[in-house]
C-alpha positions in Angstrom: -194.4 31.3 -112.6 -194.1 34.4 -114.6 -194.9 33.6 -118.3 -192.5 35.0 -120.8 -191.9 34.2 -124.5 -190.4 30.7 -124.7 -191.2 29.8 -121.1 -194.2 27.5 -121.8 -193.1 24.0 -122.5 -194.3 22.2 -125.6 -194.3 18.6 -126.9 -191.6 19.0 -129.6 -189.3 20.7 -127.1 -189.8 18.0 -124.5 -189.4 15.2 -127.1 -186.2 16.7 -128.3 -184.7 16.8 -124.9 -185.8 13.3 -124.0 -184.2 12.0 -127.1 -180.7 12.9 -126.0 -178.1 10.5 -124.8 -176.2 11.0 -121.6 -172.5 11.4 -122.2 -170.2 11.9 -119.2 -167.5 14.6 -119.8 -164.5 16.0 -118.0 -164.6 19.4 -119.6 -166.7 21.5 -121.9 -164.3 20.8 -124.8 -165.1 17.0 -124.8 -168.2 17.6 -127.0 -168.4 20.1 -129.9 -171.0 21.8 -132.1 -173.6 19.4 -133.5 -172.7 16.7 -131.1 -174.7 18.7 -128.6 -177.8 18.0 -130.8 -177.9 14.4 -129.5 -175.8 14.4 -126.4 -176.8 15.6 -122.9 -173.7 16.7 -121.1 -172.7 18.8 -118.1 -169.0 19.5 -118.1 -167.3 17.8 -115.2 -169.9 15.1 -114.6 -168.0 11.9 -115.1 -170.3 9.7 -112.9 -173.3 8.4 -114.7 -175.6 8.6 -111.6 -174.7 12.3 -111.1 -175.3 13.0 -114.8 -178.6 11.1 -114.7 -179.8 13.1 -111.7 -178.7 16.4 -113.3 -180.6 15.4 -116.5 -183.7 14.7 -114.4 -183.5 18.2 -112.9 -183.1 19.8 -116.3 -185.9 17.7 -117.8 -188.2 18.7 -114.9 -187.4 22.4 -115.6 -188.1 22.0 -119.3 -191.3 19.9 -119.0 -192.8 21.9 -116.2 -191.7 25.3 -117.4 -189.7 26.0 -114.2 -187.9 29.3 -113.5 -184.1 29.4 -112.9 -184.7 29.8 -109.2 -187.0 26.8 -109.2 -184.3 24.8 -111.1 -181.7 25.9 -108.6 -183.5 24.0 -105.8 -183.1 20.7 -107.7 -179.6 21.7 -108.8 -178.6 22.1 -105.1 -180.2 18.8 -104.2 -178.3 16.9 -106.9 -175.0 18.6 -106.0 -175.5 17.9 -102.3 -176.5 14.3 -102.9 -173.4 13.6 -105.0 -171.0 16.0 -103.3 -170.1 17.3 -106.7 -167.3 19.8 -106.8 -168.0 22.0 -109.9 -166.1 24.9 -111.4 -167.5 28.4 -111.0 -170.0 29.9 -108.7 -173.4 28.3 -108.0 -175.2 31.1 -109.7 -173.1 31.0 -112.9 -173.0 27.2 -113.1 -176.7 26.6 -112.5 -177.6 29.4 -115.0 -175.4 27.9 -117.7 -176.9 24.4 -117.3 -180.4 25.7 -117.2 -180.3 28.3 -120.0 -178.2 26.2 -122.4 -180.6 23.3 -122.2 -183.7 25.4 -122.2 -182.7 27.4 -125.3 -181.4 24.4 -127.2 -184.5 22.4 -126.6 -186.8 25.3 -127.4 -185.1 26.1 -130.7 -185.0 22.4 -131.7 -188.6 22.0 -130.8 -189.5 25.1 -132.9 -187.5 23.7 -135.8 -189.6 20.5 -135.7 -192.8 22.6 -135.7 -191.6 24.8 -138.5 -191.0 21.7 -140.6 -194.7 20.9 -140.8 -195.6 21.1 -144.5 -199.1 22.6 -143.9 -197.7 25.4 -141.7 -194.9 26.1 -144.3 -197.5 26.6 -147.0 -199.1 29.4 -144.9 -195.9 30.8 -143.5 -193.1 30.0 -145.9 -190.6 32.7 -144.8 -188.3 32.9 -141.8 -186.9 36.0 -140.1 -183.8 36.0 -138.0 -184.0 38.1 -134.8 -181.1 38.9 -132.7 -181.6 38.1 -129.0 -180.8 40.3 -126.0 -177.2 39.1 -125.3 -175.2 41.4 -123.1 -172.2 40.9 -125.5 -173.7 40.3 -128.9 -171.7 38.7 -131.6 -171.2 41.0 -134.6 -172.2 38.1 -137.0 -175.5 37.7 -135.2 -176.2 41.4 -135.2 -175.5 41.4 -139.0 -178.1 38.7 -139.5 -180.8 40.5 -137.5 -183.9 41.1 -139.7 -182.8 38.7 -142.5 -185.9 37.4 -144.2 -185.6 34.4 -146.5 -187.8 31.5 -147.6 -187.5 28.7 -145.0 -186.1 26.3 -147.7 -183.2 28.7 -148.5 -179.9 26.9 -147.8 -178.8 29.9 -145.7 -180.9 28.6 -142.8 -178.9 25.4 -142.6 -176.0 27.3 -141.1 -177.9 30.2 -139.5 -180.8 28.8 -137.6 -180.5 29.6 -133.9 -179.1 28.5 -131.6 -175.8 29.7 -133.2 -173.2 28.8 -130.6 -172.9 28.9 -126.8 -175.0 31.5 -125.1 -176.8 32.6 -128.3 -180.2 34.1 -127.7 -181.3 34.6 -131.3 -184.5 33.3 -132.6 -186.1 32.4 -135.9 -189.8 33.3 -136.6 -192.1 32.2 -139.4 -193.8 34.7 -141.6 -196.5 34.7 -144.2 -196.3 36.7 -147.4 -198.8 39.1 -145.9 -196.5 39.5 -142.8 -193.5 40.3 -145.1 -195.6 42.8 -147.1 -197.2 44.4 -144.1 -193.9 44.8 -142.2 -192.1 46.0 -145.3 -189.5 43.3 -145.0 
């Protein structure tokens, strides 16, 4: 496995994902916004056994740090076992399921880590960094480079992941980091 930023699994990320509840859904509009924080869904998976097997494949990818190609093998097995007829191409559908869950669990796990009081004493600031989206949202570009104390209310509505497909990240900074980087 090629190691990239965010590809190594960590306890808080895995714990977050394992804490989700399976919710069968007909379409992507069945669950909105913060409901995704506690619900594991795959649009169009109405059968609980199908959803459970898909969850197992996603959890394996998260906990073992699997690549998209490795996840696709499990995705194909689950689809074949259940005869699931999904919308979109295999490449698109498997990527959406994989990336959405990986990013959401990563960001939620990082938020848990950033809440540690001792760590916040040493690194009390956050910086918003825009990701590498092919079609970036203007609002996310406008936030890029914003530096504020982590207890600033702004973070309650701007901490990544900020919507479907968002690749933005929040990083912790010390006062020394802020000064050295001229932020």
